[in-house]
C-alpha positions as CSV (number, residue, x, y, z in Angstrom):
1,X,28.0,58.8,-8.9
2,X,26.4,56.5,-11.5
3,X,23.5,54.3,-10.7
4,X,23.3,50.6,-11.5
5,X,20.8,47.8,-10.8
6,X,18.2,50.0,-9.0
7,X,20.8,51.9,-6.9
8,X,21.8,55.5,-7.4
9,X,24.2,57.7,-5.4
10,X,25.2,61.4,-5.3
11,X,27.9,63.4,-3.4
12,X,26.8,65.2,-0.2
13,X,28.5,66.3,3.0
14,X,27.8,67.2,6.7
15,X,29.5,69.5,9.1
16,X,31.8,68.0,11.8
17,X,33.1,70.8,14.0
18,X,34.2,73.4,11.4
19,X,35.0,71.0,8.6
20,X,32.8,69.4,6.0
21,X,32.8,65.6,6.0
22,X,32.1,63.8,2.7
23,X,29.0,61.6,2.7
24,X,27.6,59.5,-0.1
25,X,23.9,59.4,-0.4
26,X,22.8,56.0,-1.9
27,X,19.2,55.1,-2.7
28,X,17.7,51.8,-3.6
29,X,14.1,51.0,-4.7
30,X,12.2,47.8,-4.0
31,X,8.7,46.6,-4.8
32,X,7.5,46.3,-1.2
33,X,5.2,48.7,0.8
34,X,5.8,52.4,-0.4
35,X,7.8,54.5,1.9
36,X,11.1,56.3,2.5
37,X,13.6,54.9,5.0
38,X,16.8,56.7,5.9
39,X,19.7,54.8,7.6
40,X,23.2,55.7,8.5
41,X,23.1,57.3,12.0
42,X,20.8,60.2,10.9
43,X,19.6,62.6,13.5
44,X,16.1,64.0,13.9
45,X,16.7,66.9,11.4
46,X,17.8,64.4,8.7
47,X,14.8,62.0,9.4
48,X,12.4,64.9,9.0
49,X,13.7,65.3,5.4
50,X,11.3,62.5,4.5
51,X,8.2,64.8,4.9
52,X,9.9,67.8,3.4
53,X,11.0,65.9,0.3
54,X,7.6,64.3,-0.2
55,X,5.8,67.7,-0.1
56,X,8.5,69.4,-2.3
57,X,8.3,66.7,-5.0
58,X,4.5,66.9,-5.1
59,X,4.5,70.8,-5.2
60,X,7.1,70.7,-8.0
61,X,5.0,68.4,-10.3
62,X,7.2,65.3,-9.9
63,X,5.8,61.8,-9.4
64,X,6.2,60.3,-6.0
65,X,7.5,56.8,-6.5
66,X,5.0,54.2,-5.2
67,X,7.7,51.8,-3.9
68,X,9.9,51.3,-0.9
69,X,12.9,53.6,-1.1
70,X,15.9,53.1,1.2
71,X,18.4,55.9,1.6
72,X,21.9,55.1,3.0
73,X,24.1,57.8,4.2
74,X,27.7,56.4,4.0
75,X,29.9,56.0,6.0
76,X,27.3,54.5,8.4
77,X,29.4,54.9,11.6
78,X,29.4,58.7,11.6
79,X,26.5,60.6,12.9
80,X,24.8,62.8,10.3
81,X,23.2,66.1,11.3
82,X,21.5,69.1,9.8
83,X,18.9,69.7,7.0
84,X,21.5,69.9,4.2
85,X,20.7,66.4,3.1
86,X,17.3,67.3,1.7
87,X,18.6,68.3,-1.7
88,X,21.0,65.3,-2.3
89,X,18.2,62.8,-1.2
90,X,15.7,64.5,-3.5
91,X,18.2,64.5,-6.5
92,X,19.0,60.8,-6.0
93,X,15.3,60.0,-5.9
94,X,14.6,61.9,-9.1
95,X,17.7,60.5,-10.9
96,X,16.8,56.9,-9.9
97,X,13.3,57.2,-11.2
98,X,14.5,58.9,-14.4
99,X,12.6,62.0,-13.8
100,X,15.7,64.3,-14.4
101,X,18.7,63.9,-16.6
102,X,21.5,62.2,-14.9
103,X,24.3,63.9,-16.9
104,X,26.6,66.0,-14.7
105,X,25.2,64.9,-11.3
106,X,28.4,62.9,-10.6
107,X,30.4,66.1,-10.8
108,X,28.5,68.0,-8.1
109,X,28.4,68.2,-4.3
110,X,24.8,68.8,-3.3
111,X,23.9,70.6,0.0
112,X,20.6,72.4,0.6
113,X,17.3,72.4,2.5
114,X,14.0,72.0,0.8
115,X,10.9,74.1,1.4
116,X,7.5,72.5,1.1
117,X,7.0,74.4,-2.2
118,X,10.1,72.9,-3.7
119,X,12.4,75.9,-3.1
120,X,15.9,75.2,-2.1
121,X,17.6,77.2,0.8
122,X,21.2,77.5,1.8
123,X,22.4,76.0,5.1
124,X,25.1,77.1,7.5
125,X,28.7,76.0,6.7
126,X,28.7,76.9,3.0
127,X,32.3,77.9,3.2
128,X,33.3,74.5,4.6
129,X,31.2,72.7,1.9
130,X,32.9,74.7,-0.8
131,X,36.4,73.9,0.5
132,X,35.5,70.2,0.5
133,X,34.2,70.4,-3.1
134,X,37.4,72.1,-4.1
135,X,39.5,69.3,-2.5
136,X,37.3,66.6,-4.2
137,X,37.4,68.3,-7.6
138,X,33.7,68.8,-7.6
139,X,31.3,71.7,-8.3
140,X,29.3,72.9,-5.4
141,X,25.5,73.0,-5.9
142,X,23.8,74.8,-3.0
143,X,20.6,76.6,-2.2
144,X,19.6,80.2,-2.5
145,X,20.6,82.3,0.5
146,X,21.9,85.7,1.4
147,X,25.2,84.7,3.1
148,X,27.1,83.2,0.1
149,X,30.8,83.8,0.3
150,X,32.9,83.1,-2.8
151,X,35.8,80.7,-2.3
152,X,38.7,80.8,-4.8
153,X,39.0,77.7,-7.0
154,X,35.4,76.5,-6.6
155,X,32.8,76.3,-9.3
156,X,29.7,77.3,-7.3
157,X,26.1,77.3,-8.5
158,X,22.8,78.0,-6.9
159,X,19.6,75.9,-7.3
160,X,16.6,78.0,-6.4
161,X,13.9,75.3,-7.1
162,X,14.1,71.6,-7.7
163,X,11.6,72.0,-10.5
164,X,14.5,73.5,-12.6
165,X,16.2,70.1,-12.6
166,X,14.0,68.9,-15.4
167,X,16.3,70.8,-17.8
168,X,19.4,69.1,-16.3
169,X,21.9,70.1,-13.6
170,X,24.0,72.5,-15.8
171,X,21.2,74.8,-17.0
172,X,19.4,74.5,-13.6
173,X,22.4,76.0,-11.6
174,X,22.5,79.8,-11.5
175,X,25.2,82.2,-10.5
176,X,24.9,83.1,-6.8
177,X,23.3,86.5,-6.8
178,X,24.5,87.2,-3.3
179,X,28.2,86.8,-4.1
180,X,30.1,89.7,-2.7
181,X,32.6,91.5,-4.8
182,X,35.9,92.5,-3.2
183,X,35.3,95.3,-0.8
184,X,37.6,98.0,0.3
185,X,38.5,98.2,4.0
186,X,36.0,100.2,6.0
187,X,37.0,103.4,7.8
188,X,37.1,102.4,11.5
189,X,34.4,104.0,13.5
190,X,36.4,103.6,16.8
191,X,39.7,105.4,17.4
192,X,42.0,105.7,20.3
193,X,41.9,109.5,19.9
194,X,38.6,109.2,21.7
195,X,40.3,107.8,24.8
196,X,41.7,110.6,26.8
197,X,44.1,110.5,29.7
198,X,45.3,106.8,29.2
199,X,48.5,107.2,27.3
200,X,50.3,104.6,29.4
201,X,47.6,102.1,28.7
202,X,47.7,102.9,25.0
203,X,51.4,102.2,25.0
204,X,50.8,98.9,26.7
205,X,48.1,98.1,24.1
206,X,50.4,98.9,21.2
207,X,53.2,96.7,22.8
208,X,50.8,93.8,23.2
209,X,49.6,94.2,19.6
210,X,53.1,94.3,18.2
211,X,54.3,91.2,20.0
212,X,51.0,89.2,20.2
213,X,51.2,89.4,24.0
214,X,48.5,88.8,26.6
215,X,47.4,91.8,28.6
216,X,45.4,92.5,31.8
217,X,44.1,95.9,32.6
218,X,43.3,96.7,36.2
219,X,41.3,99.7,37.1
220,X,38.3,101.2,38.8
221,X,34.9,101.2,37.0
222,X,34.7,103.9,34.4
223,X,38.4,104.2,33.9
224,X,38.1,103.2,30.1
225,X,39.2,99.6,30.1
226,X,36.5,98.5,27.6
227,X,37.1,101.5,25.4
228,X,40.7,100.6,25.2
229,X,40.1,96.9,24.4
230,X,37.4,97.5,21.8
231,X,39.8,99.7,19.7
232,X,42.6,97.2,19.6
233,X,41.5,95.8,16.3
234,X,42.0,99.2,14.7
235,X,45.8,99.0,15.2
236,X,46.3,95.4,14.1
237,X,47.2,94.5,10.5
238,X,44.4,93.1,8.3
239,X,43.7,89.4,8.2
240,X,45.9,87.5,5.8
241,X,44.4,85.0,3.3
242,X,44.9,81.9,5.5
243,X,43.5,83.6,8.6
244,X,40.5,84.9,6.8
245,X,39.7,81.5,5.3
246,X,39.9,79.8,8.7
247,X,37.8,82.6,10.3
248,X,35.2,82.4,7.5
249,X,34.8,78.7,8.0
250,X,34.0,79.2,11.7
251,X,31.6,82.0,11.1
252,X,29.9,80.2,8.3
253,X,29.3,77.1,10.3
254,X,27.6,79.2,13.1
255,X,25.8,81.4,10.7
256,X,27.5,84.6,11.9
257,X,27.8,87.7,9.7
258,X,31.0,87.7,7.6
259,X,31.0,91.2,6.1
260,X,33.7,92.5,8.4
261,X,35.9,89.4,7.7
262,X,35.6,90.0,4.0
263,X,36.9,93.5,4.5
264,X,39.9,92.1,6.3
265,X,38.9,93.3,9.7
266,X,40.0,91.2,12.7
267,X,37.2,89.8,14.9
268,X,36.6,91.1,18.4
269,X,34.7,88.9,20.8
270,X,33.7,89.8,24.3
271,X,31.8,86.9,26.0
272,X,30.0,87.6,29.3
273,X,31.4,86.1,32.4
274,X,28.3,83.8,32.7
275,X,29.2,82.0,29.4
276,X,29.4,78.2,29.8
277,X,32.5,76.2,29.1
278,X,31.0,74.8,25.9
279,X,30.1,78.4,24.8
280,X,33.6,79.6,25.5
281,X,35.8,76.8,24.1
282,X,33.3,74.8,22.1
283,X,31.1,71.8,22.7
284,X,27.4,71.0,22.7
285,X,25.6,68.5,20.6
286,X,26.2,68.6,17.7
287,X,29.7,69.9,18.7
288,X,30.2,73.6,17.6
289,X,33.1,76.0,18.0
290,X,33.0,78.5,20.9
291,X,33.9,82.2,21.4
292,X,37.6,81.6,21.3
293,X,37.3,80.1,17.8
294,X,35.1,83.1,16.8
295,X,38.0,85.3,18.0
296,X,40.5,83.4,15.8
297,X,42.8,85.9,14.2
298,X,41.5,88.7,16.4
299,X,40.9,89.8,20.0
300,X,39.2,87.9,22.8
301,X,38.3,90.3,25.5
302,X,37.4,89.0,28.9
303,X,35.8,91.8,31.0
304,X,35.6,91.3,34.8
305,X,38.1,88.5,34.7
306,X,37.6,87.7,38.3
307,X,34.0,86.9,37.7
308,X,34.7,84.1,35.2
309,X,34.6,80.5,36.7
310,X,38.1,79.1,37.3
311,X,37.2,76.1,35.2
312,X,36.5,78.3,32.1
313,X,39.7,80.3,32.5
314,X,41.9,77.2,32.9
315,X,40.4,75.9,29.6
316,X,42.1,78.7,27.9
317,X,45.6,77.5,28.6
318,X,45.8,75.1,25.7
319,X,44.5,77.4,22.9
320,X,46.8,80.3,24.2
321,X,49.9,78.0,23.8
322,X,48.9,76.0,20.7
323,X,46.5,78.3,18.7
324,X,43.8,75.6,18.6
325,X,41.4,73.7,21.0
326,X,40.8,70.0,20.9
327,X,37.3,69.0,22.2
328,X,36.8,65.3,22.8
329,X,33.3,63.9,22.9
330,X,31.6,60.6,22.5
331,X,31.1,61.4,18.8
332,X,34.9,61.8,18.4
333,X,37.6,64.4,18.7
334,X,37.2,67.9,17.1
335,X,39.9,70.5,16.6
336,X,38.9,74.1,16.2
337,X,41.2,77.0,15.3
338,X,41.7,79.4,18.3
339,X,44.7,81.7,17.7
340,X,43.6,85.0,19.4
341,X,45.0,88.0,21.2
342,X,43.9,87.8,24.9
343,X,43.0,91.1,26.5
344,X,41.4,91.0,30.0
345,X,40.2,93.6,32.4
346,X,39.5,93.5,36.1
347,X,38.7,95.6,39.0
348,X,41.4,95.8,41.7
349,X,39.0,94.6,44.3
350,X,35.3,93.4,44.6
351,X,34.0,96.9,45.0
352,X,36.3,98.2,42.3
353,X,37.8,101.2,44.1
354,X,41.0,100.0,45.8
355,X,43.6,102.6,45.3
356,X,41.2,105.1,43.7
357,X,42.1,108.7,44.4
358,X,38.5,109.9,45.0
359,X,36.4,106.9,46.2
360,X,37.3,104.8,49.3
361,X,37.4,101.1,49.1
362,X,34.8,99.3,51.2
363,X,36.3,95.8,51.0
364,X,37.9,93.9,53.8
365,X,41.5,92.6,53.5
366,X,40.2,89.0,53.3
367,X,37.9,89.9,50.5
368,X,40.6,91.6,48.6
369,X,42.9,88.6,49.1
370,X,40.3,86.2,47.8
371,X,39.6,88.4,44.8
372,X,43.3,88.6,43.8
373,X,43.7,84.8,44.3
374,X,41.0,84.3,41.5
375,X,43.2,86.3,39.1
376,X,46.2,84.1,39.8
377,X,47.0,80.6,38.8
378,X,48.3,79.1,35.5
379,X,46.3,81.5,33.3
380,X,48.1,84.4,34.9
381,X,51.4,82.9,33.8
382,X,50.3,83.5,30.2
383,X,49.5,87.1,30.7
384,X,52.6,89.1,29.7
385,X,51.5,92.7,30.6
386,X,49.5,94.0,33.6
387,X,48.7,97.8,33.3
388,X,47.0,99.9,35.9
389,X,44.3,102.0,34.4
390,X,43.3,105.0,36.5
391,X,40.2,107.1,36.0
392,X,41.2,110.1,33.8
393,X,41.1,113.6,35.1
394,X,37.6,115.1,34.5
395,X,39.3,118.3,33.2
396,X,40.8,116.4,30.3
397,X,37.4,115.0,29.3
398,X,35.7,118.4,29.5
399,X,38.4,120.2,27.5
400,X,38.3,117.4,24.9
401,X,42.0,116.7,25.1
402,X,43.4,114.1,22.6
403,X,46.3,111.7,22.8
404,X,47.7,109.3,20.3
405,X,45.2,108.2,17.6
406,X,44.8,104.7,16.2
407,X,46.7,105.6,13.1
408,X,49.7,106.7,15.2
409,X,49.6,103.6,17.3
410,X,49.2,101.4,14.2
411,X,52.5,102.8,12.8
412,X,54.3,101.8,16.0
413,X,52.7,98.3,15.8
414,X,53.5,97.7,12.1
415,X,57.1,99.0,12.6
416,X,57.6,96.6,15.4
417,X,56.1,93.6,13.5
418,X,58.1,94.4,10.3
419,X,61.4,94.8,12.2
420,X,60.7,91.5,14.0
421,X,60.1,89.7,10.7
422,X,63.3,91.1,9.3
423,X,65.2,90.1,12.5
424,X,63.8,86.5,12.5
425,X,64.8,85.9,8.9
426,X,68.4,86.5,10.0
427,X,68.3,83.9,12.7
428,X,69.1,80.2,12.4
429,X,66.2,79.2,14.7
430,X,63.0,81.2,14.7
431,X,61.4,79.0,17.3
432,X,63.8,80.0,20.0
433,X,63.0,83.6,19.4
434,X,59.3,83.0,20.2
435,X,60.1,81.4,23.5
436,X,59.2,77.9,22.6
437,X,62.7,76.6,23.4
438,X,64.4,76.2,26.8
439,X,64.8,79.2,29.2
440,X,68.6,79.5,28.5
441,X,68.1,79.3,24.7
442,X,65.2,81.7,24.8
443,X,67.1,84.4,26.7
444,X,70.3,83.9,24.6
445,X,68.3,84.4,21.4
446,X,67.1,87.9,22.4
447,X,70.3,89.7,21.6
448,X,71.0,91.1,25.0
449,X,73.9,93.5,25.1
450,X,76.3,93.7,28.1
451,X,74.4,96.7,29.6
452,X,71.1,94.9,28.9
453,X,72.2,91.7,30.6
454,X,73.3,93.6,33.6
455,X,70.0,95.5,33.8
456,X,68.1,92.2,33.5
457,X,70.0,90.7,36.4
458,X,69.4,93.8,38.5
459,X,65.6,93.8,37.8
460,X,65.4,90.0,38.4
461,X,67.1,90.3,41.8
462,X,65.1,93.3,42.8
463,X,61.8,91.8,42.0
464,X,62.7,88.2,42.9
465,X,61.8,86.9,39.5
466,X,61.6,83.2,38.8
467,X,62.9,81.7,35.5
468,X,59.4,82.1,33.9
469,X,59.3,85.7,35.0
470,X,62.7,86.4,33.5
471,X,61.7,84.9,30.2
472,X,58.4,86.9,30.3
473,X,60.3,90.1,31.0
474,X,62.8,89.5,28.2
475,X,60.0,88.8,25.7
476,X,58.2,92.0,26.5
477,X,61.5,93.9,26.3
478,X,62.3,92.3,22.9
479,X,59.0,93.6,21.5
480,X,59.7,97.1,22.8
481,X,63.2,96.9,21.2
482,X,61.6,95.8,17.9
483,X,59.3,98.8,17.9
484,X,62.4,101.0,18.4
485,X,64.1,99.1,15.6
486,X,66.9,98.1,17.9
487,X,68.7,94.8,17.2
488,X,69.8,94.5,20.9
489,X,67.8,94.9,24.1
490,X,68.9,98.0,25.9
491,X,68.4,98.9,29.6
492,X,65.7,101.4,28.6
493,X,63.7,98.7,27.0
494,X,63.9,96.4,30.0
495,X,62.9,99.2,32.4
496,X,59.8,100.0,30.3
497,X,59.0,96.3,30.1
498,X,59.2,96.0,33.9
499,X,56.8,99.0,34.3
500,X,54.3,97.5,31.9
501,X,54.3,94.2,33.7
502,X,53.0,95.8,36.9
503,X,53.0,94.0,40.2
504,X,51.8,90.4,40.1
505,X,51.9,89.7,43.8
506,X,53.2,86.2,43.2
507,X,56.8,86.8,43.2
508,X,57.1,87.4,39.5
509,X,57.0,90.5,37.3
């Protein structure tokens, strides 16, 4: 932005949630007592830029203006956070005092933190800043860092030292040396072939992966629940372009490694049961995304589900249904992406050995009832599969027996997803197929044959299913039919779905 009558302005931005918000850095000089004042709801990190900028200018050989400088961060009613304003404030000072050429500054979005020696460092959220620059038709001028991620359609440059600005902005910007070339998918180090004696659980995992279904594994300690969950990403398809860009934004804002995302691998997050509500769904000050957003496009694994606070578990209801989480704070409302595959694990009782063939359970009936009650409630209604995972026979482990591998399970998953896509394209209403319509419309859309309808009624009466339970059973059976490339749901698909749903203990399958 051009300067006039002792005022100069440049383009900058700050992070709000997982998006970059445009900010105009305006500076004005007056002949009063020398100093630098920053206004516009700046937090402590922004206010500290005054000292960093002064030292950086002196170390770079620039003249420190002996006048009163007022920096305004517009719009003034939005709180500004972070150290990324160091660079745009320094550039505006140098341009206002004619110490650097002004040509080309209007076409750049500046974000970077200054070192006391004048070096410029990158800040978290670079992907979000680049997306904003692309939307505004600007070039991105950032600092030197090791986490640069190239974004298509953005002219990106790196400024390693503000002393280089004497030559002008165009020759001062270099090509990011840390840009990553396209990488080939890595060979998975985890494989379901390592999990022995759990073929039923593997089948349940593949059905959940094919249909995007929630799954709960119940079993004794050491039965392999965590091993099964950690390998789920090896049978899911790679991230598509939109999912990867959304995930990169979240990871960039939090400064998390992005190498796996760039390879197309889906994220796997396993928060401890002591995680706070803000750490799980997002929050804090400034507001940041939580674990469910870091799991966007991938798997969220909740081990020891019964140990999680009920408040935290109930917060998962909205993102499971909508694929995003809305966090409202005094600073405003923030929406984070949160479309994940929920996989949970739990012991059958507090001691973990209820129903074990070798170890006797030490829990009282009242303790078991209280434990099972914690696993119920509204969140349980959004878990489609409940699979019992028994400890494998030691003989299988000693002999090194192998079952289905990840590649074999991935073939089943991809076949089911591809058939489902083909089937949906032939329907008039794709929403009803996914169960977002009424109960009658949802069941009618699943292509139940006469035998399948009779089998569904028989199972519903025998297990005393409610309307929600019938819809859930039909949805699981539809996924199994897709994996078998069957256009209609047959009795065999419903029987397998009923087995994979286990016993809920609440009057539903």
